Structures are given as C-alpha cells and as structure tokens.
C-alpha positions as CSV (number, residue, x, y, z in Angstrom):
1,M,273.7,171.9,10.4
2,S,274.2,169.1,7.8
3,E,277.7,167.8,7.2
4,N,279.2,168.7,3.8
5,I,281.2,166.0,2.0
6,G,282.7,166.6,-1.4
7,G,280.5,169.6,-1.9
8,Q,277.4,167.6,-1.1
9,S,275.1,168.2,1.9
10,M,274.2,164.9,3.5
11,A,270.7,166.2,4.2
12,H,269.9,166.1,0.4
13,I,272.1,163.5,-1.2
14,K,271.7,163.2,-5.0
15,Y,273.0,159.8,-6.0
16,P,274.9,159.7,-9.4
17,V,273.3,156.5,-10.7
18,G,274.5,155.9,-14.3
19,R,276.8,158.9,-14.3
20,A,280.5,158.9,-15.0
21,D,281.1,162.5,-15.9
22,F,283.1,163.9,-13.0
23,E,282.5,167.5,-13.9
24,S,278.7,167.3,-14.0
25,I,278.7,165.2,-10.8
26,I,280.6,168.0,-8.9
27,N,278.9,171.0,-10.6
28,E,275.4,169.6,-10.2
29,G,275.8,168.5,-6.5
30,F,275.8,164.8,-6.8
31,L,277.4,162.5,-4.3
32,Y,281.1,162.0,-5.0
33,V,283.1,159.5,-2.9
34,D,286.5,161.0,-2.9
35,K,289.1,158.8,-4.6
36,T,291.4,161.7,-5.5
37,E,294.1,161.0,-2.9
38,R,294.5,157.5,-4.2
39,M,294.5,158.8,-7.7
40,Y,297.2,161.2,-6.9
41,E,299.3,158.4,-5.4
42,M,298.7,156.3,-8.5
43,I,300.1,158.9,-10.8
44,G,303.2,159.5,-8.7
45,D,306.2,158.9,-10.8
46,R,304.5,156.3,-13.0
47,K,304.0,156.8,-16.7
48,F,302.1,153.8,-18.0
49,V,299.4,152.3,-15.7
50,F,296.9,149.5,-16.2
51,L,293.9,148.8,-13.9
52,S,291.6,145.8,-14.2
53,R,288.1,146.0,-12.5
54,P,284.7,144.5,-13.3
55,R,282.2,146.4,-15.3
56,R,280.1,149.0,-13.4
57,F,282.8,149.4,-10.8
58,G,283.8,153.0,-11.3
59,K,286.6,152.7,-13.9
60,S,285.0,155.2,-16.3
61,L,284.4,157.8,-13.5
62,L,288.1,157.4,-12.5
63,V,289.2,158.0,-16.1
64,N,286.9,161.1,-16.3
65,T,288.3,162.4,-13.0
66,L,291.9,161.9,-14.3
67,Q,290.9,163.9,-17.5
68,A,289.6,166.8,-15.4
69,Y,292.8,166.7,-13.2
70,F,295.2,166.8,-16.1
71,E,293.2,169.5,-17.9
72,G,293.9,171.6,-14.8
73,K,290.3,172.1,-13.7
74,K,291.3,173.1,-10.2
75,E,287.9,174.5,-9.2
76,L,286.3,171.1,-9.5
77,F,288.7,169.6,-6.8
78,K,288.6,172.4,-4.2
79,N,286.7,170.3,-1.6
80,L,288.6,167.1,-2.4
81,K,291.6,165.5,-0.9
82,I,293.9,166.1,-3.9
83,S,293.7,169.9,-3.3
84,E,295.9,169.4,-0.2
85,Y,298.7,167.9,-2.3
86,E,298.6,169.5,-5.8
87,K,299.8,173.1,-5.9
88,D,300.8,173.6,-9.6
89,W,297.6,172.4,-11.5
90,E,299.5,172.2,-14.7
91,Q,297.4,171.8,-17.8
92,Y,298.1,169.0,-20.3
93,P,296.6,168.0,-23.6
94,V,294.4,164.9,-23.0
95,I,293.2,162.3,-25.4
96,S,290.5,159.9,-24.1
97,L,289.2,156.9,-25.9
98,D,286.3,154.8,-24.7
99,M,286.4,151.4,-26.3
100,S,283.1,150.3,-24.8
101,A,281.5,152.4,-27.5
102,V,283.0,149.9,-30.1
103,K,282.1,146.6,-28.5
104,D,278.7,146.1,-30.2
105,V,279.4,147.4,-33.7
106,E,279.8,145.3,-36.8
107,L,283.3,143.9,-37.4
108,D,283.9,146.1,-40.4
109,K,282.8,149.2,-38.5
110,I,285.2,148.9,-35.6
111,E,287.9,151.0,-37.3
112,Y,285.4,153.6,-38.4
113,N,284.0,154.0,-34.9
114,I,287.5,154.3,-33.3
115,G,288.3,156.9,-35.9
116,L,285.2,158.9,-35.0
117,Q,286.6,159.3,-31.4
118,M,289.9,160.5,-32.8
119,E,288.1,162.9,-35.2
120,K,287.0,165.3,-32.4
121,Y,290.6,165.7,-31.3
122,E,291.9,166.1,-34.9
123,E,289.4,169.0,-35.2
124,K,290.6,170.4,-31.9
125,Y,294.2,170.5,-33.1
126,S,293.3,171.5,-36.7
127,I,294.6,168.3,-38.1
128,P,293.3,167.6,-41.6
129,I,291.3,164.3,-41.5
130,D,292.8,161.8,-43.8
131,Y,290.7,158.6,-44.1
132,N,293.4,157.0,-46.2
133,L,295.5,156.6,-43.0
134,N,294.8,153.7,-40.7
135,N,293.9,154.5,-37.1
136,G,297.5,153.7,-35.9
137,A,298.9,156.4,-38.1
138,R,296.1,158.8,-37.2
139,F,296.7,158.2,-33.5
140,Y,300.5,158.8,-33.9
141,R,299.8,162.0,-35.8
142,L,297.3,163.1,-33.2
143,I,299.7,162.6,-30.2
144,T,302.7,164.2,-31.8
145,T,300.7,167.2,-33.1
146,A,299.1,167.8,-29.8
147,Q,302.5,167.8,-28.1
148,K,304.0,170.1,-30.7
149,Q,301.2,172.6,-30.6
150,T,300.9,172.8,-26.8
151,C,304.6,172.2,-25.9
152,K,303.3,169.8,-23.3
153,N,303.5,166.1,-23.2
154,V,300.2,164.3,-23.9
155,V,298.0,162.4,-21.4
156,V,296.3,159.3,-23.0
157,L,293.4,157.6,-21.3
158,I,291.9,154.4,-22.7
159,D,288.8,153.1,-21.0
160,E,287.6,149.5,-21.4
161,Y,290.4,148.7,-23.8
162,D,289.2,145.0,-24.1
163,A,285.5,145.6,-24.7
164,P,285.6,144.7,-28.4
165,L,287.9,141.7,-27.7
166,N,285.6,140.2,-25.1
167,T,282.6,140.5,-27.4
168,H,284.3,138.2,-29.9
169,L,286.1,135.9,-27.4
170,H,284.4,132.7,-28.6
171,D,282.8,133.5,-31.9
172,G,285.9,132.9,-34.0
173,K,286.4,136.6,-34.9
174,L,289.0,137.5,-32.2
175,K,291.9,137.2,-34.7
176,E,290.2,139.8,-36.9
177,V,289.5,142.2,-34.1
178,K,292.9,142.2,-32.5
179,P,294.9,143.9,-35.3
180,K,292.3,146.7,-35.4
181,L,293.2,147.6,-31.8
182,Q,296.9,146.7,-32.0
183,E,297.6,149.3,-34.6
184,V,296.3,151.9,-32.1
185,Y,297.7,150.6,-28.9
186,Q,301.2,150.1,-30.3
187,Q,301.5,153.8,-30.8
188,L,301.6,154.2,-27.0
189,K,305.1,152.9,-26.9
190,V,306.2,154.6,-30.2
191,C,305.1,157.9,-28.8
192,E,306.5,157.5,-25.3
193,K,308.7,160.6,-25.5
194,Y,305.6,162.7,-26.3
195,E,303.5,161.4,-23.4
196,R,303.1,162.6,-19.8
197,F,300.9,159.8,-18.5
198,V,299.0,156.8,-20.0
199,F,296.2,155.1,-18.1
200,I,294.4,152.0,-19.5
201,T,291.4,150.2,-17.9
202,G,289.7,147.0,-18.8
203,I,288.1,143.9,-17.4
204,S,290.5,141.2,-18.7
205,K,294.3,141.0,-18.9
206,F,295.1,140.3,-22.5
207,S,298.8,139.6,-22.7
208,Q,301.1,142.6,-23.2
209,V,303.0,140.7,-25.8
210,S,300.1,140.4,-28.2
211,I,297.7,143.4,-27.7
212,F,300.1,146.0,-26.3
213,S,303.1,144.7,-28.3
214,T,306.3,146.5,-27.1
215,L,304.5,148.3,-24.2
216,N,306.6,146.3,-21.7
217,N,306.8,149.0,-19.0
218,L,303.1,149.0,-18.2
219,T,302.6,149.0,-14.4
220,D,299.6,146.8,-13.5
221,I,298.1,148.1,-10.2
222,S,295.1,145.7,-10.4
223,M,296.2,143.5,-7.5
224,L,298.4,145.9,-5.5
225,D,297.2,146.5,-1.9
226,E,297.7,150.2,-2.0
227,F,295.3,150.6,-4.9
228,S,292.7,147.9,-4.0
229,D,290.2,150.6,-3.0
230,I,290.7,153.0,-5.9
231,C,287.3,151.9,-7.3
232,G,284.3,150.8,-5.4
233,I,283.1,151.9,-1.9
234,T,284.7,150.8,1.4
235,H,282.9,150.4,4.7
236,N,284.4,153.6,6.0
237,E,283.4,155.5,2.8
238,L,279.9,154.2,3.2
239,H,279.6,155.4,6.8
240,N,281.4,158.8,6.1
241,N,279.5,159.6,2.9
242,I,276.1,157.8,2.9
243,K,275.2,157.4,6.6
244,E,271.9,159.1,5.9
245,G,271.1,156.6,3.2
246,I,271.6,153.7,5.6
247,E,269.3,155.3,8.2
248,M,266.7,156.0,5.5
249,M,266.7,152.4,4.3
250,A,266.6,151.1,7.9
251,E,263.5,153.2,8.5
252,K,261.8,152.0,5.3
253,Y,262.5,148.3,6.1
254,D,261.6,148.7,9.7
255,C,264.9,147.4,11.1
256,T,267.9,148.7,13.0
257,I,270.8,150.5,11.3
258,D,273.1,147.5,12.0
259,A,270.5,145.1,10.5
260,M,270.3,147.2,7.4
261,L,274.1,147.3,7.1
262,E,274.1,143.5,7.2
263,K,271.5,143.4,4.4
264,L,273.7,145.7,2.3
265,I,276.8,143.6,3.0
266,Y,275.0,140.4,2.1
267,L,273.7,141.9,-1.2
268,Y,276.5,144.2,-2.5
269,D,279.7,143.9,-0.5
270,S,282.8,141.7,-0.2
271,Y,284.7,142.3,-3.4
272,H,288.4,142.0,-2.7
273,F,291.1,142.8,-5.3
274,S,294.4,142.0,-3.5
275,E,296.0,140.0,-0.7
276,H,295.0,142.6,2.0
277,S,292.2,144.4,0.2
278,P,289.4,145.9,2.3
279,A,285.9,144.6,1.5
280,M,284.5,146.7,-1.3
281,F,280.8,147.5,-2.1
282,N,279.8,147.5,-5.8
283,P,279.2,151.2,-6.3
284,T,276.5,150.9,-9.0
285,S,274.3,148.5,-7.0
286,L,274.8,150.2,-3.7
287,L,274.0,153.7,-5.0
288,A,271.0,152.4,-7.0
289,A,269.6,150.8,-3.9
290,F,269.8,154.1,-2.0
291,N,268.5,156.1,-5.0
292,N,265.5,153.8,-5.5
293,K,265.1,153.2,-1.8
294,K,264.8,149.5,-2.6
295,L,267.0,146.4,-2.1
296,E,267.2,144.6,-5.4
297,N,269.7,142.7,-7.6
298,Y,270.8,145.6,-9.7
299,W,274.1,144.1,-10.8
300,F,272.4,141.5,-13.1
301,K,270.5,144.3,-14.8
302,T,273.6,146.4,-15.5
303,A,276.6,144.2,-15.7
304,T,275.6,140.8,-17.3
305,S,278.0,139.8,-20.0
306,S,276.9,137.3,-22.7
307,Y,280.5,136.2,-23.2
308,I,280.5,134.8,-19.6
309,I,277.8,132.2,-20.5
310,E,279.7,131.4,-23.8
311,H,282.8,131.0,-21.7
312,L,281.1,128.5,-19.3
313,K,279.8,126.6,-22.3
314,H,283.2,126.6,-24.0
315,Y,284.8,124.9,-21.0
316,N,281.8,122.7,-20.3
317,A,281.8,124.1,-16.8
318,D,280.2,122.2,-13.9
319,V,278.4,125.2,-12.4
320,K,277.7,123.3,-9.2
321,N,281.4,123.2,-8.4
322,L,282.6,126.6,-9.6
323,V,283.4,127.7,-6.1
324,P,285.3,127.8,-3.9
325,K,288.3,127.7,-6.2
326,K,292.0,128.2,-5.3
327,L,294.4,130.0,-7.7
328,Y,298.0,131.1,-7.6
329,A,298.9,134.8,-8.3
330,E,300.2,133.9,-11.8
331,D,296.9,132.4,-12.7
332,F,295.3,135.9,-12.7
333,D,297.9,137.2,-15.2
334,V,296.9,134.8,-18.1
335,S,295.5,136.3,-21.2
336,P,292.0,135.0,-22.2
337,E,293.7,134.1,-25.5
338,D,295.7,131.5,-23.6
339,Y,293.3,130.4,-20.9
340,D,293.1,126.7,-20.1
341,S,290.5,127.3,-17.3
342,L,287.5,129.6,-16.8
343,W,288.1,131.0,-13.3
344,P,290.4,134.0,-14.3
345,V,287.7,135.3,-16.6
346,L,285.0,134.9,-14.0
347,Y,287.2,136.8,-11.5
348,Q,288.0,139.6,-13.9
349,A,284.3,140.0,-14.9
350,G,283.3,140.3,-11.2
351,Y,281.4,137.0,-10.9
352,L,284.0,135.8,-8.5
353,S,286.2,137.7,-6.0
354,I,289.1,137.0,-3.6
355,K,287.8,135.6,-0.4
356,G,291.0,134.4,1.3
357,F,294.8,134.2,0.9
358,D,297.1,131.6,2.3
359,P,300.6,133.2,2.7
360,E,302.2,129.7,3.2
361,S,301.0,128.3,-0.2
362,E,300.6,131.8,-1.7
363,M,297.2,130.7,-3.0
364,Y,294.0,132.8,-3.3
365,T,290.5,131.4,-2.7
366,L,287.8,132.7,-5.0
367,D,284.1,132.6,-4.4
368,Y,281.0,134.7,-5.3
369,P,281.5,138.1,-3.7
370,N,277.9,138.4,-2.5
371,N,274.3,137.2,-2.9
372,E,273.5,139.7,-5.7
373,V,276.2,138.2,-7.9
374,R,275.3,134.6,-7.0
375,I,271.7,135.3,-8.1
376,G,272.9,137.1,-11.2
377,M,275.0,134.0,-12.2
378,M,272.0,131.7,-11.7
379,Q,269.7,134.0,-13.7
380,N,272.3,134.0,-16.5
381,L,272.3,130.2,-16.4
382,L,268.5,130.0,-16.4
383,K,268.6,131.7,-19.8
384,F,270.7,128.8,-21.0
385,Y,268.6,126.0,-19.6
386,F,265.2,127.7,-20.4
387,P,265.9,129.9,-23.5
388,Q,262.3,130.0,-24.6
389,N,260.3,129.4,-21.5
390,L,262.0,131.5,-18.9
391,S,259.1,133.9,-18.4
392,S,256.5,131.3,-17.8
393,G,258.9,129.3,-15.8
394,K,259.5,132.2,-13.4
395,V,255.8,132.4,-12.7
396,S,255.6,128.7,-11.7
397,M,258.8,129.1,-9.7
398,K,257.2,131.8,-7.5
399,D,254.6,129.2,-6.5
400,F,257.3,126.7,-5.9
401,Y,259.3,129.1,-3.8
402,F,256.5,129.8,-1.4
403,S,255.4,126.2,-1.2
404,L,258.9,125.1,-0.2
405,K,259.3,128.0,2.2
406,N,256.0,127.1,3.9
407,G,256.9,123.5,4.2
408,E,254.4,122.3,1.6
409,T,256.9,119.9,0.1
410,D,254.5,117.8,-1.9
411,Q,253.1,120.8,-3.7
412,A,256.6,122.2,-4.2
413,I,257.7,119.0,-6.0
414,T,254.7,119.2,-8.3
415,Y,255.7,122.7,-9.3
416,L,259.3,121.6,-9.8
417,K,258.0,118.7,-12.0
418,D,256.2,121.2,-14.3
419,F,259.2,123.5,-14.5
420,I,261.7,120.8,-15.5
421,A,259.3,119.6,-18.1
422,E,259.8,123.0,-19.9
423,I,263.4,122.2,-20.7
424,P,263.8,122.2,-24.5
425,N,264.5,118.9,-26.2
426,I,267.9,120.0,-27.2
427,L,269.0,119.6,-23.6
428,N,268.6,115.8,-23.6
429,N,271.3,114.8,-21.2
430,K,270.0,111.8,-19.2
431,E,272.5,111.7,-16.4
432,E,271.7,112.4,-12.8
433,K,274.4,115.2,-12.8
434,H,272.4,117.0,-15.4
435,F,269.3,117.2,-13.2
436,Q,271.5,118.0,-10.2
437,T,272.7,121.1,-12.1
438,I,269.2,122.2,-13.0
439,I,268.1,121.8,-9.4
440,Y,271.2,123.6,-8.1
441,V,270.7,126.6,-10.5
442,L,267.0,126.9,-9.7
443,F,267.2,126.7,-5.9
444,T,270.2,129.0,-5.7
445,W,268.5,131.5,-8.0
446,L,265.5,131.4,-5.6
447,G,267.8,132.1,-2.7
448,F,268.0,128.7,-1.0
449,Y,271.3,127.5,0.3
450,T,272.0,124.6,-2.0
451,E,274.8,122.0,-2.2
452,T,275.2,119.0,-4.5
453,E,277.2,115.8,-4.1
454,V,277.7,116.5,-0.4
455,N,280.3,114.2,1.1
456,T,279.3,112.0,4.1
457,A,281.0,109.1,5.9
458,V,279.6,106.5,3.5
459,G,278.8,108.3,0.3
460,R,277.6,111.6,-1.3
461,T,274.2,113.1,-1.0
462,D,272.9,114.2,-4.3
463,V,271.3,117.5,-3.1
464,V,270.9,119.3,0.2
465,I,268.7,122.4,0.4
466,K,268.3,124.6,3.4
467,N,265.8,127.3,4.4
468,P,265.2,128.9,7.8
469,K,262.7,126.1,8.8
470,N,263.8,123.0,6.9
471,I,266.7,121.0,5.6
472,F,265.8,118.9,2.5
473,V,268.0,115.9,1.8
474,I,267.3,114.7,-1.7
475,A,268.4,111.6,-3.7
476,L,267.8,111.4,-7.4
477,K,267.3,108.4,-9.7
478,V,267.0,108.4,-13.5
479,D,264.7,105.6,-14.8
480,G,264.6,104.0,-11.4
481,T,262.1,104.4,-8.6
482,A,261.5,107.2,-6.0
483,Q,261.5,104.6,-3.3
484,D,265.0,103.3,-4.3
485,A,266.2,106.9,-4.0
486,L,264.7,107.3,-0.5
487,N,266.1,104.0,0.5
488,Q,269.5,105.2,-0.5
489,I,269.1,108.2,1.9
490,N,268.2,105.9,4.8
491,S,270.6,103.1,4.2
492,K,273.6,105.5,3.9
493,K,272.3,107.8,6.6
494,Y,272.6,110.9,4.6
495,S,270.4,112.9,7.0
496,I,272.3,112.1,10.2
497,P,274.7,115.2,9.9
498,Y,271.6,117.4,10.3
499,K,270.0,115.6,13.2
500,Y,270.9,118.3,15.8
501,D,270.6,121.3,13.5
502,G,267.3,122.4,15.0
503,R,265.4,122.6,11.7
504,E,263.1,119.9,10.5
505,V,264.9,117.4,8.2
506,V,262.8,116.3,5.2
507,K,264.0,113.3,3.1
508,I,262.9,113.3,-0.5
509,G,263.5,110.5,-3.0
510,I,262.9,111.6,-6.6
511,N,262.8,109.6,-9.8
512,I,263.2,111.3,-13.2
513,T,262.2,109.6,-16.4
514,S,264.4,110.1,-19.5
515,D,261.5,109.4,-21.9
516,S,261.8,111.9,-24.6
517,N,258.1,112.7,-24.4
518,I,258.2,113.4,-20.7
519,R,261.8,113.8,-19.3
520,T,260.9,115.2,-16.0
521,I,260.0,114.1,-12.4
522,D,257.6,111.1,-12.7
523,S,257.4,110.2,-9.0
524,W,258.6,111.1,-5.5
525,V,258.5,110.0,-2.0
526,I,258.7,112.2,1.1
527,E,259.7,111.2,4.6
528,K,260.0,113.4,7.7
C-alpha cells in the first residue's frame, strides 16, 4: 500500500511545477508540501505581517493558501496539519493583489492595471466603479464596503509588493512609480480597524517610512528562526514527501540514493534565511528536476532578474570577489533606495544566502547558496560581456570545456583565445583585472572551481583553476610576454601550495594584447 501525504499517493506523484493555486493543487491531486502548521503559527495574534523571500520560492502559493484558509474552505485542509488546530473555520472577506502582474507594464499603465485587480472585488461587493477616484480611494472604499456588507473584518493579501519598484530600480523612474503604490499601501494603516489580517510578500525591503508610510506595526518575519522554513523544502520534507522521486532519479542516473541526494544538495539546496535556519531546497528547481527526471539549472530559466545585472553595473562590482561577504543584521534591513552596497539586494533576490553566523561579532557570512545559482549568476554576466555573440561563444566553449577537462591544455587555450576575441569593442578595458574577470566568469560558468588573486607567501596568483585531474596555475600579462608571465609563477613559487594535492599541476603563462584590432590572447607558454 502506498503512503498518502497531503492527499497524494507517493506511488503516483504529480509535481505542481509552475502552479501556485492551492485549491487546484489539492483538488487535482498534486504534491503539496504541508506548510499549514507554520502558517497557522504565523497568523497567531499578529495583524500585519511581512515576508521577504527570493522569486520562485513559494510565496505566491503561501498567499493562495492563506486566501483559501480565510475564506473558510475547510474541505481543502482536511488532510493537512492545520486541521488539528483550527476548529472554527470562520469565513472572512479576502482581497488579494498580485503586484507581479504590474511589473512589466508601461509607467502610465501601472495605475490602470492595479485598478483592474480591484475591479473584480468592486463587482463582487456591488460597488459602482468610479474611474475618477485614484486607486488609494478605491482601495479604501473597497475595504470598508466589504467589512460593512459582511460584518467581518477584511483580510488583505499583497503578493510581490515590490515587483514594479525593482523593475525601475536603476532607470530613473523609481520616483514616479513609488507614489502609484504608496496611495494603495497607505490605506492598510488607515483601514486598520476594518482589517482582520494583512500579509505582504516581496523580495526587497523597501523602507517602511517611504513605501508603507505610517504602517509602523508591520511584523517582519523574514529572518525569524521559527519561520525560516515557511517557504522552500527542508531535508525532512524532501524525505517525507518525495522519497520516491529521489529513488527514481538515482535509478536513472545509475547511482545510490545517497549519491543522488548529494547531487540534489549540490545543485538546489543550502538556502538559509535566519541565524539557525535549516538548509532549504529551492522548491521550483527541485520539483522541476523530479518532474522532468533531469538535473538541470532551472533557477536561471525561471528566476533571473535583469535588475540584478543593472545593480552590479551600478556599483561597478568586482564579480570575482562578491563572496564570501560578511554583514551585520542591520545591513539586511536597508531599503534599496538607500543602499550603499550591493550585497543586500543579491541576498534578497536569492543570488546569495546565509552560510554562517558568528554570535560573538553578530555577523552573517553570505555566499552562493548552491551551484545552480552560481552558474546562473555567471550566465547572467556572460550576457553582459558577450551581448551579441553569446550563442556562438557557447559553442566554442563546449570545445574548450572538454579540452581542458581532458588535459588538452594547448588546444583549450586556443579556444579561449577565440572566445575572448568575440568581446565587443565597447569593452575596451586593458587592465589585467578585466581579463581576470572574464576568465573567472567563463570558468565558473563551465563548472570549474576558479579563484583569482590567490594569496601566497610572496604574492598573489592571478588565476587558479581546478578540475578533478588538474590544477592550473595561471599568470597574466597585458602587452608583455607569455614567458615573463610563466617566469613570475616560477620565481614566486605560486604552484608550491598544490605540490601534494595529488592532481597534476599545470603552469600557464598568458600574454594578452590590448591592440584594438586584436585584444585577445596572443601567446602562451605551458609547463608541467
């Protein structure tokens, strides 16, 4: 007999990839990882709650589950944990706004599109639609009318509140977008006596003073230990709900269950959202892998954000040294409007995650959560360095990858030379660090362990690359000679730390010409 979890037989798991509608997930027999106990605890005696999580991490499903709960749809929860605690199942009027639907519309259409979402509720409560009113006035009228007609206080759910703001973070239009949202969000405080519960989700933490105005009693649960697993999938939840999926994938990839679990952890795990947070799997990527029966980098396909690259460019970020990074707790609570660094945005967007906490200094250490995100970041950066030639570049990089993996170093450098030559003329930085960055992005994207400016006893190695068979110690020169670069490796003994590693150490001296007609590798010397 197959085990039944959340109404779903483990023998025939249907994975809810791309679904956030709680009711259809339950009614149509899709897998639902039960978060209702944590949801019930979150509601408690709280009235205004805010949760920040990266995109594609289950926020919308949580919002949808809350809507079904407050609408009193008891039958949907009969096999879930919350049914052990909730006995009354009182029904409330619910108003749910999804601001992700507004993020890509023209600036002058934002108000219209927000109004469209209110319109269906105005029709429900027989409120005459008055286009002469701004959305703030319409929202106020909607909340108060719903409360008056039902004699029940209103539940307000706002998903991805910051989606339109992040879209315009660096294009100079942020000041025009904010008032269009403020007039709506300010009503949450004005209508407090008419509200039962208000739940707001987003990626970033825009300051309460500006975007939420007087809503100063908003409880932010984003970094509280007790709610660190309210979205995402824990290791226990994986084993309890999707054990069959792990077994199926292990069989396909001809490995043990433990080996497959390690692969899943390496690709999709290790998000942490608080000081003592359990490791969390990205639910979108993990479920897509099981559904497609294939290990791939799904996060990049579904969660890339163009504003992240704009943010990196805005701060002239050194992508080689983004991680690890240490931050204090207060650094996470800064509005993007007031940022003087780029790490909080990268954390909130899911590109970085908490990897450690030092209770003595009260500092958090941030790093890439897993390999999928690391590769996603590099692929984003490839679009910046190779905006017109990325497709052809990828083809040559496949040849480069296998040449390097097979120890065909000379052939690999030839492919690298051709690839760097594709960089557009607008990227005409002639410094060694510029080429270090290009090499770092390329090699990391391809999955090689890559470090730049590696400290040694007598200097810093330009680039160190590791694969299962080799360690490549690389020195770069611009408008010098490859032999000078190799001599630097030998004279400063850059390869000594790897002498007893067990892998073959390959020393490579590379010279790059800054000639505007060439500007790529013009010579190299290899020594083993």
